[in-house]
C-alpha positions as CSV (number, residue, x, y, z in Angstrom):
1,M,-58.1,-59.7,-23.0
2,D,-57.8,-63.1,-23.5
3,N,-53.7,-64.4,-23.2
4,D,-53.3,-65.5,-26.4
5,K,-54.2,-61.8,-27.6
6,I,-51.6,-60.0,-25.5
7,K,-48.8,-62.6,-26.6
8,K,-49.3,-61.5,-29.7
9,I,-49.2,-57.5,-29.0
10,I,-46.0,-58.4,-27.1
11,E,-44.6,-60.7,-29.8
12,A,-45.7,-57.5,-32.4
13,A,-43.6,-55.0,-29.7
14,K,-40.8,-56.9,-29.3
15,L,-40.2,-57.3,-33.1
16,Y,-41.1,-53.7,-33.9
17,Y,-39.1,-51.8,-30.7
18,Q,-35.9,-54.8,-29.8
19,L,-35.0,-56.0,-33.2
20,D,-36.2,-53.3,-35.9
21,Y,-38.6,-55.2,-38.0
22,S,-40.8,-53.0,-40.6
23,Q,-44.7,-53.5,-40.1
24,N,-44.7,-55.3,-43.2
25,E,-42.3,-58.0,-41.8
26,I,-43.6,-58.3,-38.5
27,A,-47.3,-59.1,-41.0
28,D,-45.3,-61.7,-42.2
29,A,-44.3,-63.8,-39.7
30,L,-46.8,-63.1,-37.7
31,G,-49.6,-64.3,-40.1
32,V,-51.8,-61.2,-40.2
33,S,-52.7,-58.2,-42.5
34,R,-50.7,-55.0,-42.1
35,P,-53.4,-52.8,-40.6
36,T,-53.6,-55.9,-37.8
37,V,-49.8,-55.3,-36.6
38,S,-50.8,-51.2,-36.9
39,R,-53.4,-52.4,-34.1
40,L,-51.9,-54.4,-31.9
41,L,-48.4,-51.9,-31.6
42,Q,-50.9,-49.5,-30.2
43,Q,-52.9,-51.0,-28.2
44,A,-49.4,-52.3,-26.7
45,K,-48.4,-48.1,-25.5
46,T,-52.1,-47.8,-24.5
47,E,-51.9,-50.9,-22.2
48,G,-49.2,-50.1,-20.8
49,I,-46.8,-52.6,-22.0
50,V,-44.8,-50.5,-24.0
51,T,-43.6,-47.1,-23.1
52,I,-41.9,-44.1,-25.2
53,E,-39.2,-42.0,-23.4
54,I,-38.0,-38.7,-24.6
55,K,-34.5,-38.1,-23.8
56,D,-34.3,-34.1,-24.7
57,P,-30.8,-33.0,-24.2
58,T,-32.0,-29.4,-24.9
59,E,-34.5,-29.9,-22.3
60,D,-32.1,-30.8,-19.7
61,V,-30.0,-28.2,-20.6
62,E,-32.1,-25.4,-20.1
63,V,-32.6,-26.8,-16.6
64,L,-29.4,-27.1,-15.1
65,R,-28.8,-23.1,-16.5
66,S,-31.5,-22.0,-14.4
67,L,-30.5,-23.7,-10.8
68,L,-26.6,-22.6,-11.3
69,K,-28.3,-19.2,-12.0
70,E,-30.1,-19.5,-9.2
71,R,-27.7,-21.5,-7.0
72,F,-24.2,-19.0,-7.8
73,R,-26.3,-16.1,-8.5
74,L,-24.9,-15.0,-11.9
75,K,-25.6,-13.0,-14.6
76,N,-25.8,-15.6,-16.6
77,V,-24.9,-19.6,-17.6
78,V,-24.7,-21.0,-20.6
79,V,-24.6,-25.2,-20.0
80,A,-23.1,-26.7,-23.7
81,F,-24.5,-30.4,-24.7
82,T,-21.1,-32.7,-24.5
83,P,-21.1,-36.2,-25.7
84,T,-18.5,-38.2,-23.5
85,Y,-16.7,-36.2,-20.2
86,D,-13.7,-36.5,-22.5
87,E,-11.8,-33.6,-21.1
88,I,-10.4,-32.7,-25.3
89,V,-13.6,-32.7,-26.0
90,V,-15.4,-30.9,-23.4
91,K,-12.9,-28.3,-23.8
92,K,-14.3,-28.3,-27.5
93,Y,-17.8,-27.7,-26.9
94,I,-17.4,-25.3,-24.7
95,G,-15.4,-23.4,-26.1
96,Q,-17.5,-23.1,-29.5
97,A,-20.5,-22.8,-26.7
98,A,-18.1,-19.7,-25.5
99,A,-17.0,-18.3,-29.2
100,S,-20.7,-18.1,-30.1
101,Y,-21.6,-16.0,-26.9
102,V,-18.8,-14.0,-26.6
103,T,-19.9,-12.9,-29.9
104,E,-23.2,-11.8,-30.2
105,L,-22.5,-10.0,-27.0
106,A,-19.0,-7.5,-28.3
107,K,-20.6,-4.2,-29.3
108,D,-18.7,-1.4,-30.0
109,G,-16.3,0.3,-27.3
110,D,-16.0,-3.0,-25.9
111,T,-12.7,-3.7,-24.8
112,I,-12.7,-7.4,-24.1
113,G,-10.0,-9.3,-21.8
114,A,-8.7,-12.6,-22.2
115,S,-6.6,-15.1,-20.1
116,W,-4.4,-18.3,-22.2
117,G,-4.6,-21.5,-21.8
118,S,-6.0,-25.1,-23.5
119,T,-9.5,-23.9,-23.4
120,M,-9.0,-20.2,-24.2
121,Y,-7.2,-21.4,-26.7
122,Q,-10.3,-23.4,-27.9
123,V,-12.7,-20.2,-27.0
124,A,-10.9,-18.1,-29.8
125,L,-10.6,-20.5,-32.8
126,Q,-13.9,-20.9,-32.6
127,L,-14.2,-16.7,-33.3
128,K,-17.0,-15.8,-35.5
129,E,-16.3,-13.2,-37.5
130,K,-17.5,-9.5,-36.1
131,S,-16.0,-6.3,-37.0
132,L,-15.9,-4.0,-33.9
133,S,-15.3,0.1,-33.7
134,N,-13.2,1.7,-31.2
135,S,-12.5,-2.3,-29.2
136,F,-9.4,-3.9,-28.1
137,V,-8.1,-6.8,-26.9
138,V,-6.1,-7.3,-24.1
139,Q,-3.7,-10.1,-22.4
140,L,-5.6,-10.4,-18.6
141,N,-2.0,-11.7,-17.1
142,G,1.5,-12.6,-18.0
143,G,2.3,-15.6,-20.2
144,V,5.2,-19.0,-19.6
145,S,7.7,-19.1,-21.5
146,D,8.1,-22.2,-22.7
147,A,4.6,-23.4,-23.2
148,D,3.2,-25.0,-26.3
149,V,2.6,-22.9,-28.5
150,H,-1.2,-24.1,-28.4
151,I,-1.3,-22.7,-25.1
152,S,0.6,-19.2,-26.3
153,P,-1.6,-16.0,-24.9
154,S,0.1,-14.2,-27.7
155,E,-1.7,-16.6,-30.2
156,I,-4.8,-16.7,-28.4
157,V,-5.2,-13.1,-28.1
158,H,-3.7,-12.3,-31.8
159,L,-7.1,-14.8,-33.0
160,F,-9.2,-12.8,-30.7
161,G,-8.3,-9.4,-32.6
162,K,-8.6,-11.3,-35.6
163,A,-12.5,-12.1,-35.1
164,F,-13.2,-8.9,-34.2
165,N,-11.3,-6.1,-35.9
166,V,-9.2,-4.9,-33.7
167,T,-5.9,-4.6,-32.0
168,P,-4.5,-6.6,-29.3
169,Y,-2.4,-5.6,-27.2
170,F,0.0,-8.3,-25.3
171,M,1.2,-8.6,-21.9
172,Y,5.3,-10.3,-22.6
173,L,5.9,-10.6,-19.3
174,P,5.9,-14.1,-17.2
175,A,3.0,-15.0,-15.4
176,I,5.3,-15.0,-11.7
177,V,8.8,-13.1,-10.9
178,D,11.1,-14.5,-8.9
179,H,10.6,-11.0,-6.1
180,I,7.6,-8.9,-5.7
181,L,10.5,-5.8,-6.2
182,V,11.3,-7.2,-10.5
183,K,7.1,-7.2,-10.4
184,Q,6.9,-3.4,-9.0
185,S,9.9,-2.3,-11.2
186,M,8.1,-3.7,-14.3
187,L,5.1,-1.6,-13.9
188,T,6.7,1.5,-13.4
189,D,7.3,1.2,-17.8
190,R,4.6,3.2,-18.7
191,H,3.8,0.6,-22.0
192,I,3.7,-2.1,-19.4
193,R,1.7,-0.1,-16.9
194,R,-1.1,0.9,-20.5
195,V,-1.4,-3.1,-20.9
196,M,-2.2,-3.9,-17.0
197,D,-4.6,-0.9,-17.1
198,M,-6.4,-1.7,-19.8
199,G,-7.1,-5.2,-18.4
200,K,-8.0,-3.9,-15.3
201,N,-10.2,-1.4,-16.6
202,A,-12.2,-3.9,-19.4
203,N,-15.6,-4.1,-19.9
204,I,-15.2,-7.6,-21.0
205,A,-13.4,-10.2,-19.3
206,V,-12.8,-13.9,-20.9
207,F,-10.8,-16.3,-19.0
208,T,-10.7,-20.5,-17.6
209,A,-9.9,-21.9,-14.3
210,G,-7.0,-24.0,-14.4
211,S,-6.5,-26.9,-11.7
212,P,-3.3,-27.6,-9.7
213,T,-2.5,-31.2,-11.5
214,P,1.0,-32.3,-12.3
215,D,0.4,-32.2,-16.1
216,S,-0.7,-28.1,-15.5
217,V,1.8,-25.5,-17.6
218,L,2.0,-23.3,-14.5
219,I,2.6,-26.2,-12.0
220,N,5.8,-27.4,-14.5
221,S,7.0,-24.2,-15.2
222,N,9.7,-24.0,-12.5
223,Y,8.1,-20.6,-11.4
224,L,7.3,-22.0,-8.5
225,R,8.8,-22.8,-5.6
226,D,9.4,-26.0,-3.9
227,D,7.4,-24.9,-0.7
228,E,4.8,-22.8,-2.7
229,L,4.5,-26.6,-5.1
230,E,3.5,-27.7,-1.4
231,D,1.2,-25.2,-0.2
232,I,-0.7,-25.2,-3.7
233,K,-1.1,-28.9,-3.9
234,T,-2.5,-28.9,0.0
235,K,-4.5,-26.0,-0.1
236,A,-5.3,-24.8,-3.7
237,V,-8.7,-26.1,-5.6
238,G,-7.7,-23.8,-9.1
239,D,-6.1,-20.8,-10.8
240,I,-7.6,-18.1,-12.8
241,C,-4.9,-15.6,-14.8
242,S,-2.5,-17.8,-12.4
243,R,-3.9,-17.0,-9.0
244,Y,-4.6,-19.9,-7.2
245,F,-7.0,-20.0,-4.8
246,D,-8.8,-22.3,-2.5
247,C,-12.2,-24.1,-1.7
248,N,-13.6,-20.2,-0.8
249,G,-12.8,-18.5,-3.6
250,E,-9.9,-16.9,-1.6
251,I,-6.3,-16.2,-2.1
252,C,-4.3,-19.1,-1.5
253,L,-0.3,-17.8,-1.0
254,Q,-0.1,-14.1,-0.2
255,S,3.0,-13.7,-1.3
256,L,3.2,-15.8,-4.8
257,D,0.2,-14.0,-5.8
258,E,1.8,-10.0,-4.3
259,R,4.7,-12.1,-7.5
260,T,2.0,-12.4,-10.6
261,V,2.2,-9.9,-12.9
262,G,-1.3,-9.1,-14.2
263,I,-4.9,-8.6,-13.3
264,E,-6.1,-9.1,-10.3
265,L,-9.2,-11.5,-9.1
266,A,-10.7,-8.9,-7.2
267,D,-11.0,-7.3,-10.1
268,L,-13.0,-9.5,-12.3
269,R,-16.0,-8.7,-9.7
270,S,-16.5,-5.5,-11.1
271,K,-16.4,-6.5,-14.5
272,E,-19.7,-5.9,-16.5
273,H,-18.9,-9.5,-18.1
274,S,-16.6,-11.7,-16.3
275,I,-17.0,-14.7,-18.1
276,L,-15.5,-18.0,-16.8
277,V,-15.3,-20.7,-19.3
278,A,-14.8,-23.8,-18.0
279,G,-15.2,-28.0,-17.4
280,G,-14.5,-31.6,-17.5
281,P,-13.7,-33.9,-14.1
282,S,-10.6,-31.9,-13.4
283,K,-12.7,-28.7,-13.5
284,V,-15.4,-29.0,-11.4
285,N,-13.8,-27.7,-8.2
286,A,-11.3,-25.0,-9.1
287,I,-15.0,-23.8,-11.0
288,F,-17.2,-23.9,-7.6
289,G,-13.8,-22.1,-5.6
290,A,-13.7,-19.5,-8.5
291,L,-18.2,-18.4,-8.0
292,R,-18.1,-19.0,-4.5
293,G,-15.6,-16.0,-5.0
294,R,-17.6,-14.5,-7.3
295,Y,-15.3,-13.9,-9.6
296,A,-17.0,-15.2,-12.4
297,N,-21.3,-13.2,-13.6
298,T,-20.9,-15.9,-16.2
299,L,-20.6,-19.2,-16.6
300,V,-19.9,-21.0,-19.6
301,T,-19.8,-25.1,-19.0
302,D,-20.9,-28.6,-20.0
303,Q,-24.3,-30.4,-18.9
304,I,-21.8,-33.4,-16.8
305,T,-20.3,-29.9,-15.0
306,A,-23.0,-28.3,-14.2
307,K,-25.3,-31.2,-12.4
308,A,-21.2,-32.1,-10.4
309,L,-21.7,-28.7,-9.5
310,L,-25.5,-28.2,-7.8
311,K,-24.7,-31.2,-6.5
312,K,-21.7,-29.9,-4.5
313,N,-23.1,-26.8,-3.7
314,E,-26.2,-29.1,-1.6
315,P,-24.5,-28.9,2.0
316,Q,-23.7,-25.1,1.9
317,E,-27.3,-23.8,0.9
318,K,-28.9,-22.2,3.7
């Protein structure tokens, strides 16, 4: 092919693909017919001057889903596509994905346990109505008295109950008490014990993972002593239901765990559906520790966090 022909092909391709000229406009600019422009553009692809690559985020998500299931031995994985890696945006998208998943999953006779937090609030907000029979929703752990209303445990459990048209059971107790004797005393109350047992026996648990960052509601709750805060800072990667764990999923600070009110992390392992909903840059280590601890058999996250988890897991593969 002579140089003049190649130059004309390149010129047509640049006008069409880079400057968004129409084929009629290119024909006028080059002084050729429209069919000639069409042939020039086809030749640009045939000769490899122009290559077209289609980025399908859905396809990428399916690959990530499959890899996460295999690497972390999960029952199911939902990977939501998020357009940016902003924490607020991520929570909205994974909350929507989790809400759809839980709505489809839930059936008559289920007891659904729910934790609290800003991610869980997004899940609760986006649940679709689906009336269930002989079913309940129960709060999995105690709350924080001065928490913002948007992360209020009672509001989240209320929204779950409203969506499924079932009775919600609340745990109007602090997440952490000052002494184990206080906790033991509370558990002697049959009403409190009933709610605790419902959470333990729920066949579906939906929860998020918190990270021990300075803006954490739990860190700022005044429930933790100075020495505990220091230990959390150096040892913990995250918490589930206010129980802190390290990078291997092992409980940090046994004495603190004994004063924590709500479901024990070991009980999450035996759930039919133990659904961890978490994503965003500050949650990667927390999710990784939770998965290594085997606290979830289902993960709902975003595609960027999914890639970070897979990369983080590579050195541990045997």
